[in-house]
C-alpha positions as a Python dict, from the first residue, in 0.01 Angstrom:
ca = {
    (1, 'M'): (0, 0, 0),
    (2, 'T'): (36, -64, -382),
    (3, 'L'): (384, -72, -558),
    (4, 'S'): (247, 218, -750),
    (5, 'A'): (174, 432, -439),
    (6, 'D'): (488, 355, -304),
    (7, 'M'): (664, 470, -594),
    (8, 'N'): (453, 779, -579),
    (9, 'T'): (594, 877, -247),
    (10, 'L'): (980, 801, -368),
    (11, 'Y'): (934, 1004, -683),
    (12, 'N'): (775, 1341, -756),
    (13, 'R'): (708, 1523, -1070),
    (14, 'A'): (1060, 1651, -1116),
    (15, 'G'): (1223, 1302, -1016),
    (16, 'P'): (1342, 1093, -735),
    (17, 'V'): (1425, 1279, -387),
    (18, 'V'): (1684, 1108, -172),
    (19, 'S'): (1729, 1211, 199),
    (20, 'S'): (1997, 1118, 440),
    (21, 'S'): (1968, 1142, 819),
    (22, 'L'): (2297, 1291, 1008),
    (23, 'M'): (2404, 1093, 1291),
    (24, 'G'): (2747, 1171, 1491),
    (25, 'K'): (2974, 917, 1625),
    (26, 'K'): (2942, 742, 1940),
    (27, 'G'): (3089, 909, 2230),
    (28, 'T'): (3045, 1281, 2067),
    (29, 'T'): (2811, 1551, 2053),
    (30, 'S'): (2583, 1379, 1792),
    (31, 'A'): (2337, 1563, 1576),
    (32, 'P'): (1970, 1512, 1624),
    (33, 'E'): (1820, 1328, 1313),
    (34, 'I'): (1778, 1573, 1013),
    (35, 'L'): (1690, 1481, 679),
    (36, 'L'): (1881, 1613, 387),
    (37, 'P'): (1652, 1560, 93),
    (38, 'L'): (1809, 1606, -252),
    (39, 'D'): (1638, 1653, -561),
    (40, 'R'): (1772, 1444, -873),
    (41, 'A'): (1582, 1644, -1131),
    (42, 'P'): (1794, 1859, -1365),
    (43, 'G'): (1864, 2215, -1316),
    (44, 'R'): (2017, 2250, -951),
    (45, 'P'): (2337, 2052, -878),
    (46, 'L'): (2357, 1849, -586),
    (47, 'R'): (2649, 1999, -448),
    (48, 'A'): (2439, 2327, -401),
    (49, 'Q'): (2172, 2127, -259),
    (50, 'L'): (2369, 1987, 2),
    (51, 'E'): (2532, 2287, 98),
    (52, 'E'): (2209, 2488, 142),
    (53, 'R'): (2057, 2199, 343),
    (54, 'L'): (2349, 2162, 586),
    (55, 'R'): (2382, 2561, 582),
    (56, 'L'): (2022, 2586, 679),
    (57, 'A'): (2048, 2313, 941),
    (58, 'V'): (2325, 2528, 1100),
    (59, 'R'): (2151, 2860, 1085),
    (60, 'A'): (1838, 2717, 1229),
    (61, 'G'): (2013, 2539, 1509),
    (62, 'T'): (1927, 2183, 1420),
    (63, 'L'): (2279, 2119, 1380),
    (64, 'A'): (2459, 2288, 1702),
    (65, 'P'): (2797, 2438, 1741),
    (66, 'G'): (3049, 2124, 1821),
    (67, 'T'): (2809, 1873, 1637),
    (68, 'T'): (3018, 1602, 1455),
    (69, 'L'): (2899, 1529, 1127),
    (70, 'P'): (2930, 1181, 965),
    (71, 'S'): (3212, 1113, 725),
    (72, 'T'): (3204, 1228, 342),
    (73, 'R'): (3231, 869, 258),
    (74, 'L'): (2907, 760, 480),
    (75, 'L'): (2728, 1092, 371),
    (76, 'A'): (2788, 1027, 6),
    (77, 'S'): (2670, 664, 41),
    (78, 'D'): (2354, 754, 236),
    (79, 'L'): (2265, 993, -36),
    (80, 'G'): (2355, 797, -331),
    (81, 'I'): (2604, 1085, -468),
    (82, 'S'): (2974, 1066, -521),
    (83, 'R'): (3210, 1151, -259),
    (84, 'G'): (3349, 1435, -457),
    (85, 'V'): (3042, 1609, -444),
    (86, 'A'): (3017, 1580, -38),
    (87, 'V'): (3384, 1679, -10),
    (88, 'E'): (3302, 1988, -218),
    (89, 'A'): (3002, 2089, -24),
    (90, 'C'): (3184, 2056, 306),
    (91, 'A'): (3496, 2210, 169),
    (92, 'Q'): (3256, 2508, 97),
    (93, 'L'): (3101, 2527, 439),
    (94, 'V'): (3440, 2519, 565),
    (95, 'A'): (3541, 2825, 395),
    (96, 'E'): (3243, 3013, 482),
    (97, 'G'): (3307, 2933, 847),
    (98, 'Y'): (3009, 2714, 892),
    (99, 'L'): (3184, 2370, 949),
    (100, 'E'): (3550, 2302, 1088),
    (101, 'A'): (3767, 2061, 968),
    (102, 'R'): (4102, 1915, 1085),
    (103, 'P'): (4323, 1665, 916),
    (104, 'G'): (4311, 1312, 1094),
    (105, 'S'): (3936, 1465, 1272),
    (106, 'A'): (3588, 1441, 1223),
    (107, 'T'): (3419, 1751, 1061),
    (108, 'R'): (3220, 1919, 1306),
    (109, 'V'): (2974, 2237, 1325),
    (110, 'A'): (3212, 2560, 1380),
    (111, 'S'): (3208, 2672, 1766),
    (112, 'H'): (3118, 3030, 1675),
    (113, 'A'): (2847, 2901, 1434),
    (114, 'E'): (2528, 3046, 1614),
    (115, 'P'): (2180, 3018, 1490),
    (116, 'A'): (2061, 3331, 1322),
    (117, 'P'): (1850, 3529, 1565),
    (118, 'V'): (1504, 3611, 1493),
    (119, 'R'): (1401, 3962, 1467),
    (120, 'E'): (1049, 4031, 1413),
    (121, 'P'): (1006, 4427, 1318),
    (122, 'S'): (750, 4577, 1561),
    (123, 'G'): (422, 4756, 1451),
    (124, 'G'): (495, 4642, 1055),
    (125, 'E'): (775, 4897, 1062),
    (126, 'T'): (1108, 4829, 852),
    (127, 'V'): (1451, 4767, 1019),
    (128, 'R'): (1716, 4997, 847),
    (129, 'P'): (2041, 4930, 918),
    (130, 'R'): (2247, 5234, 1101),
    (131, 'Y'): (2520, 5260, 844),
    (132, 'N'): (2506, 5239, 485),
    (133, 'F'): (2852, 5101, 344),
    (134, 'R'): (2740, 5044, -4),
    (135, 'P'): (3017, 5216, -236),
    (136, 'G'): (2913, 5499, -468),
    (137, 'V'): (2627, 5609, -241),
    (138, 'P'): (2668, 5942, -84),
    (139, 'D'): (2498, 6059, 222),
    (140, 'L'): (2187, 6157, 111),
    (141, 'S'): (2084, 6339, 441),
    (142, 'L'): (2361, 6624, 358),
    (143, 'F'): (2177, 6705, -1),
    (144, 'P'): (2120, 7077, 1),
    (145, 'R'): (1755, 7072, -72),
    (146, 'G'): (1690, 7442, 8),
    (147, 'E'): (1941, 7565, -220),
    (148, 'W'): (1821, 7327, -500),
    (149, 'I'): (1445, 7434, -488),
    (150, 'A'): (1584, 7820, -462),
    (151, 'S'): (1782, 7734, -787),
    (152, 'V'): (1493, 7563, -966),
    (153, 'R'): (1247, 7846, -868),
    (154, 'A'): (1493, 8108, -991),
    (155, 'A'): (1537, 7910, -1346),
    (156, 'L'): (1194, 7872, -1398),
    (157, 'R'): (1112, 8225, -1314),
    (158, 'E'): (1371, 8345, -1561),
    (159, 'A'): (1313, 8079, -1841),
    (160, 'P'): (1110, 8202, -2151),
    (161, 'D'): (792, 8032, -2211),
    (162, 'A'): (929, 7830, -2527),
    (163, 'A'): (1160, 7675, -2300),
    (164, 'L'): (907, 7493, -2118),
    (165, 'G'): (740, 7338, -2460),
    (166, 'Y'): (912, 7038, -2669),
    (167, 'G'): (1218, 7182, -2848),
    (168, 'D'): (1404, 7042, -3129),
    (169, 'P'): (1469, 6649, -3096),
    (170, 'R'): (1843, 6747, -3212),
    (171, 'G'): (1872, 6957, -2917),
    (172, 'P'): (1883, 7319, -2859),
    (173, 'A'): (2067, 7541, -3142),
    (174, 'A'): (2309, 7702, -2884),
    (175, 'L'): (2435, 7347, -2745),
    (176, 'R'): (2463, 7218, -3091),
    (177, 'V'): (2689, 7507, -3216),
    (178, 'A'): (2903, 7477, -2906),
    (179, 'L'): (2936, 7103, -2960),
    (180, 'A'): (3044, 7151, -3302),
    (181, 'A'): (3302, 7416, -3225),
    (182, 'Y'): (3440, 7167, -2958),
    (183, 'L'): (3469, 6889, -3201),
    (184, 'G'): (3615, 7079, -3489),
    (185, 'R'): (3898, 7227, -3233),
    (186, 'V'): (3984, 6860, -3055),
    (187, 'R'): (3938, 6626, -3362),
    (188, 'G'): (4003, 6848, -3650),
}
């Protein structure tokens, strides 16, 4: 293999990609070797990339609960990044509950961090949540459709033909008069 071919494998168009393999300490539950590639191209911070790679490894089950991670010094050295970046990424994952860290002890994958279950919708149907907790959205199944349709029909039956065409762009005259009277009273 030539030098230029080696360089092409190390560098892609965006820039060099550096990877590290995570291995636990001897005598502990060690991680299987996983690669954490980081793209050095401008655009995405290294901390965010490291967080994402570790989070995906925990979710996929590659890093099992209880697995000991290497120290932030070793991880930073392997990846060629500053220790501060590794510390911040691990701190964020501890805050999210993916990792557990205790002073004087190794950082481990949280014992309650289970891989995400794979659910496949059957027959192309979409899986809808049982409850909708989004704020500001009422229960749309309680909308009075029958009364709404009856009101629309009654309004259309009683509306003059001119009401169905294009009106004055400034709005109906009765509305303009009512607004002018209100503003005159309130604003003087």
